[in-house]
N, C-alpha and C positions, 0 to 999 in steps of 0.2 A: 763282467760283460756277459750278456745273454748269448749263449753259443748259437742261437738261431738268428741273431740280428743280421749277420752278413747275408743270410738266405732270405731275409724279409722281402727285398725287391722281387726276387724270383717267385716267392710264394704269392705275393700280390699279383704278379703278372699272370700266374696260373689261375688265380681265383677269379679274375675278371671275366674270362670267357664262361666259367661255370655260372657266375651270377647272371650273365646275360642270357642264359637259357631259361626261358619263361614258359610256364604252363598255363593253359586256359581251359575252362569248361563252358559250354554254351548250349543253347537250344536253337534249332533252325526250323523254319516254316516256309512253305512255298507251294509250287505246283509240279505235278508229274504229267508227262505226255508221251504217248507211244508212237513210233514210226516203224512201219513194217508192211507186210503184204496187204493188210486190210486198210492201211493208211500210209501209202507210199510217199506222199509229198505234200499233202494238204493239212492245214491247221483247222481243227474244229473246236471252238470254245467249249461246246457241250461235252467233249471227250477229254477235257483238261480237268484234273482233280487236285484237291488239296493234299499235301503231304507234309511230313515233318519228322523231326527226330532229335537226337543228341549228338554233341560233338566234343572231342578232346583235341587240343592242339598243343604241340611242343615246339616252341620257337628256338631253333639252334642259335640264331643271331638275327640281326635286322633284315636279312635277305631271305633266309631259308627256314621253312617250318615243315613239320610232319603232322598230319591230321588223321585221326580215327573218327569215323562217323557212322551212325546207324540211322536208317531212314525207313519210314512206313508210308506207303502211298497206294494209288490205284491206277491201273492202266485199262483202257477201253477203246474200242473202235468198231464201226459197223459199215458194211458195204452200202447200206441204204443211204448213208450220208454222202456218198461219193457223187461227183458230177459225171462219172464215166458210166454209161448205160450197161457196158459189159460187166463192170464190177457190181452194179446194182442187181443185175440178173443173177450173179453168183450168190448173193444174199447171205454171205457169211458174217460172223461177228463174234465178239468175245468181251468179257470183262475179267479182270484179275486183280487180286491184292498183290502188293509188292513189298517185300522185305529185303533191305539191302544193308550190308556191312562193308565199308570201304576203308582203304588206307591210301592216302595220297601225299605227294610232296608238293608244297607250295613254294613258288618263287616270286618274291616281291620285286617290282620294278625299281622302287626307291628304298633307301634305308628307312625302316619303319620302327618307330618307338625306341630309337637308340639314344645313346648319350652324346653322340657326335653332333656338331653344330649343323651338319647338313642332313640330319635325320628329320623325317616328316611325320605328321600326325595322320596322313592318309597315303595310300598307294594303290595303284593297280597291281594285280597279280594274276598268275596263271597256275594251273595245277594239273597233275596227271598221276595215275596210280592204278590200283587193282581193286575190284569189287567182287564180292560174293553176293548173289541175290537169289531169291526164290519167288516164282510166280505160279499161278494155278488157274489156267484159262477155263472159263465157264461160258455156257450159252443157255438161252432161255427157250423152253418149249412147254407150251400149255401151262403157263404161269409157274413153272418150276425151273430152277437153275440147276444145271448138271455139270459136274466136272468132266472136262473133255479128255484129259490125258489118259485116264484108265480105259476109255472106250476105244482108243486107237482108230480115230476117224479116217486115217489114210491107210488103214489095213495093217498097221504095225503089229497088232496082237494076233492076227490070223496065223494059225499054225504054231501057236505057243511063243510067238515073238514078243519083244518088249517095246513099249512106247518110249518116247523121249523123256529125258530127265527134267524134273522141276527145279532142281538146284543147279545153278549155272554161274559162270564167271564172266566178267566184262571189264572193259577199260574205261574208267571215268576220266574225263578231261574237260577243261573249260577255263573261264576267266572271270574276274570280278574286281570289286573295289573294297578296300578296308578303310575304316575310319576310327580313330581313337576319340570316342565321345568324351570320356573322362580319363583320369589316370589309371582306372581299373576296368573300364568297360569299352569293348570294341563292338562295332556294328559292321557287318560284312554283307555286301550284295553279290550274288553269284549266279552265273549261268553255266550249266554243265550238261554234256551229253555222255551217254554210256554206249559204247560199242560192245555188243555182246557176241558170244560165240554159239548162239542158238538161233534157229529160224522158227522156233515154236513157242515164243511168248504168246502168240495169237492162235496156236494150234494149227497153223496153216504154213506148209513149207514144201510140199512135194506134189504128187499127182493124185488124182481121184482113183480110189480103188473101185473094183466092180461092186456096184451097189447091191446087186442081188446076192453076191457072195458075202458082203458085209451083213446083210439081213439074215442070211442063213447061219453064219458062223459067229458073228458078233452081236446079233440081235437087231430088232427093228429100231430101237432107240439110236444106236450107233449109225444105222443107215440114214435116218432122218436128219441127224445133226451133221453128218458128213457131207451131205449134199441137199440143202434146202431149196435148191433152184427148181424151176419147172421142168428141167431136163432130167431130173433124178430117175423117173420111172422109164425113160426112154433108153437109158444106157449110153447116151451119146457122150457123156463126160468121162467114161471109163478110160483111164490111162492118159487123160489130158491133164494139162497143168492146173493144179488147184492153187498153187502159189509159186513164187520165184525161188527155186532151190539154190540159186547162185548167190543169194544175198542173205545176210543175217539181220535180225531185228535190232532196233535201237530203242532207247527211251531217254527222256530228258528230265532233269530236275533243276529248277530255278527257284531261288529263294533268298530269304534274309536270315542272317544268323546274328544273335546277340550273345556275346561271350564275356565272362568275368575272368580277369587275370588273377591267378592264384599267387603269383609272385610278380614283381615289377622289375623292369630293366634298371630303374634308378636305384635299386638296392645296392648297386656297386659304388654309388657316390661316396659313401663313407670311406671305403677302402682307397678310392682314388685320391680323396682329399688327404688321407693319412700319408699316402705315398709322396705327395707333393711337399709335405712339411719338412 
């Protein structure tokens, strides 16, 4: 008699959860959009840009999964697009590339791709996690794009100070739908927001520095980009709010993901059938 035979039911029981842990690789493509001081609440199609990246998902079971994802996109907004005349007069704006690496936990509403009779080939899901991202706001002057962070447009670098950081963290969260197109291919539709812990994705977050002081100590380029409004030369903006320092910036990624299962949930069928004999 095989000495392991009495342990076979236990070994099979332990093996089933392991087999049910499925890995996927995929590509994602969609759109990125910024929400902040230059675009507090309105949606401008012209400032929505294409983005995309790669995804790896580890399914613990039919309900829970862990996803790693890398994204590349673009964020942009301009005061001139606003319906608010005060914001138009401020005349600020920016564009920035976006690099994001995130780790999120997904929770499926239904049992998805499982072996049970009540498992489904589609499910809504929600997700939440942690993201590292990098932006680099730029503005245009005389047909040349300038990086704004090194300039210290709100006086950060005067007296040897440091400007804000370009590498930041945020909280990605959202919802979507998953579909099992074939036994090995999934399609996922997703809408997600990123709550960040910076107010300077757009280079705008505090108060106007003294423009004359900026021109003397940081240079004329900094002074021009810090305050392109008609009030720049009058000094009326000094120490007035340039942005809302009580809020943080956000951005959104919505897209479609196609993934390939590296292993399948049904690989446990053979073990289950053997156990039933």
